VOGU-3710 file (C-alpha; in Angstrom, 3 decimals, decimal comma):
1> marhatkiva> 123,006/119,795/74,623  123,887/120,540/78,244  124,679/117,356/80,186  122,582/117,227/83,316  123,090/114,992/86,347  119,474/115,394/87,511  117,223/113,020/85,613  114,104/114,037/83,675  110,883/112,016/83,864  108,449/112,709/80,998
11> tlgpassdpa> 104,841/111,527/80,912  103,710/109,964/77,660  100,398/111,038/76,168  98,760/112,109/72,905  101,254/114,979/72,498  104,330/112,755/72,775  103,419/109,277/71,485  104,816/109,859/68,006  107,918/107,612/67,760  110,080/110,214/65,986
21> lleqmiragv> 109,182/112,933/68,520  109,783/110,564/71,430  113,232/109,744/70,037  113,997/113,492/69,885  112,808/113,917/73,482  115,101/111,081/74,645  118,020/112,687/72,798  117,112/116,033/74,439  117,440/114,559/77,928  114,513/112,335/78,921
31> nvvrlnfshg> 115,795/109,534/81,173  112,547/108,001/82,420  109,235/107,675/80,574  106,088/107,635/82,721  103,038/105,693/81,575  99,985/107,048/83,386  97,585/104,165/84,083  94,793/106,639/84,942  94,249/106,864/81,179  94,012/104,276/78,411
41> kaqdhinlar> 93,557/100,518/78,259  96,047/97,749/79,049  96,887/97,182/75,377  97,575/100,924/74,911  100,277/100,768/77,602  101,779/97,575/76,178  101,997/99,267/72,751  103,464/102,471/74,221  106,110/100,517/76,135  107,240/98,965/72,855
51> vvreaaarag> 107,360/102,429/71,202  109,515/103,685/74,114  111,976/100,783/73,888  112,298/101,200/70,105  112,755/104,998/70,335  115,414/104,559/73,050  117,261/102,011/70,871  117,271/104,453/67,940  118,516/107,240/70,231  121,289/104,916/71,436
61> revaimadlq> 120,456/105,163/75,146  118,369/103,154/77,573  115,552/104,809/79,481  113,548/103,493/82,420  109,800/102,979/82,083  107,724/103,947/85,105  104,170/102,569/85,316  102,136/104,971/87,453  99,091/103,279/88,999  95,790/105,165/89,168
71> gpkirvgkfv> 95,014/104,385/92,799  91,576/104,909/94,365  89,105/107,038/92,414  88,093/109,565/95,057  85,884/111,559/92,722  82,408/112,993/92,176  80,189/111,453/89,498  78,916/113,078/86,293  76,534/116,002/85,659  73,591/116,367/83,251
81> dgkvmlenga> 75,365/119,201/81,394  78,880/117,969/82,138  79,354/120,677/84,783  77,642/123,064/87,228  78,531/126,516/88,561  78,459/126,468/92,375  77,766/129,768/94,146  79,240/130,654/97,556  76,772/129,823/100,335  74,721/127,397/98,225
91> kfvldasrte> 73,697/123,972/99,556  75,140/120,957/97,716  74,675/117,237/98,394  77,293/114,555/97,697  75,179/111,388/97,452  76,759/107,917/97,332  73,376/106,336/96,503  72,516/108,677/93,620  72,307/106,985/90,207  70,983/109,855/88,069
101> lgdlqgvgld> 73,301/112,553/86,715  74,167/115,511/88,939  72,746/119,054/88,941  72,982/122,261/91,004  71,487/120,494/94,046  73,936/117,595/94,192  75,902/114,840/92,471  76,641/111,129/92,824  79,990/109,743/93,979  82,508/107,374/92,426
111> ykelprdvkp> 83,857/107,062/95,985  81,045/105,358/97,908  82,792/105,438/101,311  82,741/109,237/101,626  79,704/109,391/104,004  81,592/107,182/106,505  84,829/109,182/106,208  83,488/112,646/107,048  81,768/114,460/109,902  80,180/117,920/110,347
121> gdllllndgl> 82,751/120,690/110,164  85,116/118,837/107,788  86,336/120,757/104,740  86,172/118,943/101,385  88,402/120,236/98,606  87,304/119,477/95,050  89,118/119,896/91,756  92,597/120,334/93,319  91,253/122,656/96,015  89,640/125,178/93,674
131> ivltvevvrg> 86,227/124,404/95,234  85,745/124,125/99,009  82,688/122,566/100,664  81,926/122,547/104,402  80,225/119,367/105,680  77,032/120,289/107,582  75,484/116,881/108,272  75,724/113,264/107,091  72,382/111,495/106,559  72,788/107,862/105,510
141> eqvhttvkvg> 74,529/107,907/102,117  74,203/111,690/101,736  76,803/114,272/102,705  75,058/117,667/102,992  77,445/120,577/102,464  77,561/124,348/102,117  79,697/125,845/99,360  82,482/127,847/101,015  84,442/128,606/97,828  82,411/128,189/94,652
151> gelsnnkgin> 83,265/127,827/90,983  82,833/125,443/88,093  82,608/121,767/89,042  82,728/119,320/86,147  82,466/115,533/85,726  84,650/113,198/87,806  86,663/115,866/89,602  88,734/114,680/92,569  87,799/115,011/96,249  90,273/115,555/99,090
161> kqgggltapa> 89,619/116,094/102,775  91,644/118,850/104,405  94,115/117,235/106,794  93,635/113,817/105,172  91,731/110,864/106,570  89,923/109,285/103,615  90,004/105,500/104,102  90,304/104,462/100,425  92,844/101,618/100,017  95,968/102,484/97,997
171> ltakdmedik> 95,556/99,464/95,692  92,265/98,918/93,873  91,183/95,906/91,803  92,124/97,917/88,686  95,614/98,597/90,094  96,117/94,876/90,686  95,297/94,159/87,023  97,497/97,075/85,928  100,443/95,653/87,906  100,136/92,455/85,805
181> tamsfqadyl> 100,092/94,542/82,615  103,137/96,567/83,722  105,065/93,393/84,544  104,210/91,878/81,143  106,434/94,549/79,531  108,848/94,607/82,493  108,265/98,169/83,674  111,408/99,230/85,538  109,518/101,194/88,178  106,018/100,960/89,615
191> avsfpknatd> 104,620/104,145/91,176  101,972/103,534/93,842  99,339/106,255/94,293  98,077/107,366/97,724  99,985/104,914/99,976  99,188/105,559/103,649  101,871/103,378/105,238  104,576/100,764/104,653  101,995/97,964/104,420  100,538/99,489/101,223
201> memarqlanv> 104,008/99,427/99,645  104,772/95,888/100,868  101,512/94,655/99,345  102,321/96,344/96,019  105,798/94,760/96,038  104,361/91,319/96,702  101,856/91,669/93,848  104,567/92,982/91,489  107,017/90,209/92,351  104,353/87,538/91,818
211> agaeykhkpg> 103,236/89,097/88,505  106,853/89,548/87,387  108,012/86,045/88,378  107,339/84,451/84,975  109,501/87,184/83,376  112,139/86,916/86,162  111,544/90,622/86,761  111,301/92,697/89,946  110,548/96,415/89,521  111,673/99,279/91,708
221> liakieraea> 108,796/100,664/93,801  108,102/104,396/94,089  105,716/105,625/96,798  103,823/108,748/95,721  103,558/110,944/98,813  100,194/112,654/98,368  98,294/111,957/101,603  98,613/113,936/104,816  98,760/110,721/106,874  101,838/109,518/104,914
231> iplldeilra> 103,963/112,405/106,224  104,474/111,163/109,837  105,250/107,676/108,424  107,839/108,754/105,835  110,631/106,692/107,419  108,697/103,424/107,310  107,372/104,132/103,794  110,932/104,830/102,589  112,197/101,592/104,105  109,481/99,649/102,235
241> sdgimvargd> 110,122/101,437/98,895  112,958/102,045/96,437  112,094/105,712/96,232  109,413/108,350/96,700  107,675/110,908/94,545  106,956/114,324/96,019  103,464/114,482/94,456  102,792/118,127/95,136  99,263/118,310/93,674  97,173/116,128/95,990
251> lavevgnaav> 99,582/116,701/98,865  99,111/120,483/98,643  95,337/120,074/98,703  95,506/117,991/101,909  98,181/119,910/103,847  97,838/123,387/102,272  100,020/124,976/99,568  102,207/126,840/102,048  103,406/123,653/103,777  104,620/121,931/100,601
261> palqkrmikl> 108,010/123,633/99,875  109,399/122,777/103,327  107,984/119,237/103,075  109,639/118,854/99,665  113,037/119,762/101,124  112,519/117,392/104,052  111,454/114,497/101,823  114,412/114,918/99,455  116,848/115,016/102,376  115,246/112,001/104,066
271> arqhdkvvit> 115,222/109,923/100,867  118,934/110,563/100,330  119,700/109,644/103,953  117,855/106,336/103,427  119,816/105,668/100,177  116,564/105,898/98,181  115,710/107,869/95,052  113,345/110,844/94,952  111,309/112,423/92,139  109,874/115,940/92,418
281> atqmmesmit> 106,624/116,286/90,468  103,560/118,409/89,610  103,327/121,728/87,759  107,097/122,110/87,339  106,766/123,686/83,873  102,968/124,043/83,835  102,860/127,212/81,706  104,680/125,377/78,881  101,513/123,346/78,255  100,472/126,379/76,188
291> npvptraevs> 103,580/128,647/76,041  106,933/128,050/74,312  108,932/129,386/77,307  108,610/128,782/81,070  107,902/131,475/83,668  110,752/132,749/85,865  109,004/131,144/88,851  109,015/127,728/87,127  112,716/128,068/86,312  113,359/128,797/90,016
301> dvanavidgt> 111,149/125,878/91,081  113,041/123,343/88,950  116,420/124,814/89,937  115,524/124,706/93,640  114,524/121,037/93,449  117,892/120,344/91,773  119,792/122,286/94,454  117,800/120,405/97,145  119,260/117,193/95,691  116,305/115,563/93,934
311> davmlsaeta> 117,204/112,627/91,676  114,639/113,590/89,070  112,228/116,311/88,054  108,989/115,254/86,400  106,829/116,555/83,577  103,148/115,569/83,495  100,663/117,336/81,208  103,545/119,399/79,779  104,727/116,410/77,729  101,546/114,295/77,756
321> agkypletvq> 99,140/116,885/76,350  101,048/120,158/75,914  101,844/122,056/72,730  105,616/122,020/73,280  106,742/118,623/74,631  110,227/118,709/73,050  110,895/122,348/73,938  109,829/121,680/77,538  112,422/118,897/77,855  115,098/121,108/76,265
331> emskicaaae> 114,332/123,966/78,690  114,334/121,620/81,677  117,713/120,152/80,622  119,228/123,639/80,516  117,821/124,615/83,932  119,118/121,384/85,535  122,619/121,811/84,085  122,839/125,467/85,181  121,618/124,712/88,732  124,063/121,792/89,096
341> aaedveldad> 126,994/123,963/88,000  126,270/126,296/90,926  126,203/123,534/93,570  128,760/123,304/96,351  130,447/119,944/96,901  130,779/119,231/100,615  131,942/115,625/100,646  134,222/116,089/103,650  131,290/117,416/105,706  129,048/114,643/104,295
351> fkgqsfnrid> 131,294/111,912/105,665  131,925/113,496/109,067  130,398/111,374/111,808  129,328/108,742/109,243  130,211/105,106/109,768  129,930/102,452/107,067  129,630/98,862/108,213  129,595/97,273/104,747  132,723/96,758/102,658  130,953/97,619/99,366
361> qtiamgalft> 129,524/100,839/100,796  132,911/101,866/102,207  134,539/101,260/98,806  131,855/103,410/97,127  132,477/106,276/99,560  136,257/105,862/99,188  135,926/106,210/95,412  133,999/109,481/95,765  136,422/110,938/98,303  139,557/109,987/96,353
371> ahhlgakaiv> 138,198/111,072/92,958  137,108/114,432/94,389  140,495/115,197/95,965  142,452/114,002/92,923  140,240/115,902/90,475  139,512/112,682/88,565  137,792/112,823/85,175  135,348/110,025/85,968  134,247/107,524/88,602  133,517/104,062/87,223
381> altesgstal> 131,593/101,350/89,047  131,502/97,799/87,690  128,193/96,762/89,209  125,712/93,896/88,885  122,762/95,216/90,872  123,547/98,937/90,691  123,739/99,408/94,478  127,327/100,766/94,383  126,254/103,431/91,878  123,182/104,244/94,001
391> wmsrhrihip> 125,296/104,854/97,122  127,705/107,045/95,184  124,805/109,052/93,746  123,529/110,005/97,233  126,406/112,481/97,577  127,017/115,654/95,583  130,052/115,526/93,348  130,770/117,245/90,037  132,458/114,153/88,618  130,209/111,911/86,491
401> iyavttkvts> 129,642/108,362/87,751  129,683/105,726/85,007  127,988/102,508/86,068  129,104/99,593/83,902  126,791/96,583/84,105  126,171/93,371/82,197  122,426/93,489/82,949  120,047/95,618/80,883  117,544/95,637/83,808  120,189/97,207/86,070
411> qrrmalyrnv> 121,121/99,689/83,328  117,504/100,809/82,970  116,885/101,045/86,707  119,979/103,229/87,134  118,562/105,676/84,560  116,743/107,310/87,508  119,831/107,749/89,745  121,202/111,274/89,889  124,628/111,789/88,249  124,813/108,114/87,202
421> rpllmdtsad> 125,358/107,303/83,529  124,659/103,600/83,093  126,563/101,702/80,399  125,805/98,166/79,240  128,892/96,085/78,563  129,740/92,403/78,475  132,752/92,142/80,751  135,081/89,233/81,319  134,800/87,187/84,498  138,539/87,841/84,971
431> rdtalaqaea> 139,055/91,002/87,009  142,075/92,468/85,205  140,574/91,768/81,775  137,290/93,400/82,859  139,121/96,509/84,095  141,007/96,790/80,803  137,747/96,337/78,861  136,082/99,062/80,910  138,918/101,524/80,201  138,828/100,699/76,469
441> hlklreivat> 135,068/101,321/76,507  135,539/104,720/78,205  138,210/105,724/75,672  136,026/104,636/72,767  133,191/106,845/74,057  135,694/109,699/74,577  134,867/109,842/78,286  138,575/109,616/79,159  141,736/110,300/77,133  145,487/109,775/77,592
451> gdvyaitcgd> 146,690/111,345/80,840  143,268/111,419/82,508  142,861/109,987/85,995  139,745/108,002/86,948  138,633/105,866/89,887  137,163/102,409/89,304  135,460/99,990/91,708  134,659/96,314/91,246  134,281/93,027/93,089  136,851/90,264/93,261
461> pmgtpggtnm> 135,724/87,635/92,332  133,641/89,366/89,660  129,869/89,086/89,214  128,741/88,748/92,833  125,900/91,187/93,657  126,931/93,299/96,667  130,524/92,048/96,282  132,302/95,349/95,494  135,544/95,193/97,491  138,183/96,921/95,371
471> lricevs> 139,035/100,505/94,423  141,706/101,309/91,876  142,957/104,734/90,740  144,082/104,641/87,117  145,861/106,997/84,752  144,982/106,469/81,092  148,071/105,589/79,084
//
């Protein structure tokens, strides 16, 4: 199997819940398992989390679990026959007060605020933009529209407004309950749907920290960038989060398909500058839901995200409901490894004009620089919190970074960091003993052999989070 530095996030679903298959997928390169809280009950997710942990243990590697919150249900209601066929030019009413099932004339709304969020002339995009309605007039609870682009509209399809501007809060009552569920099995990451600003993320963090307190657990927070109004506030959202997801589906509907590739590049670059992680998601290997091989365009899409510097690439329906979940992961692993091999390392340019005002950050950068110029076999970080490994992973280097930690929570969280291979190891509190133990561990795993050079960082005294203050270059005897 090709070793890839870019991490793979796979969504769990009916196609991938079998424990033996999940173990194979982890062996094939899955680093993070996504539980989609838009589907299933609380107990289903608790059970799946246990299946993930057990499969990872059998595969001999830790994976992170990401709980992805549903967010506001900005959707139409249901139809008498489950769906209608809308013709171009037809009149269609979205009615927040309607209780009976929908028909060709109109449909009820799960999202009751819609009449207050729209005005004549607004374009509403339904079912991921496949259907376009023009708002003609709002009368009380009814939004009267004309069908601009028709097609089949079925039950509970999503609604977006072109250019954004729907007022739905990012966290619903269901999300607040789901946060408690996710903390009960100590989800490593919490993905927040449709955040508009930093306040949404701060509220989610507060709720997660309160819910996780009895388990002494604090998850990493991922902001899913899928609203037009989040784009101008990316800096503040990044500061309030541990990472972002480039959620290309809803985002494309709000800002237009053509704007998304450039936004993706900008978001990846910005996340790395802020020392945050970034996941690129939506339709990456879409054709593999039904086909055993990806299209050339999908191969290019995944490779481009890797070359842009994304930490992770994500699979949604491909692994949750597709016919070829294992093959999709295997293909993605190969694409990531091939794209990484073609990358240029420009560390010298990276550090030009940069100033580091923290000792631990300076040590991390020193390790990268020295290892690169010496052609070291590995970079090793003895880390409690994982922050040293995170800083190192923000820069491109073809040398693997091994993060040695005593905490399983840190090991799992680092599963999302690009080019970081987290290892769990009980180390001595004595520095020299710990360094010797780390080298023995690397030799045992055949990461280094006699004559190899590697760089190692640690803190002295040991075990202080943020206390990395030492860099040593070692030759294996």
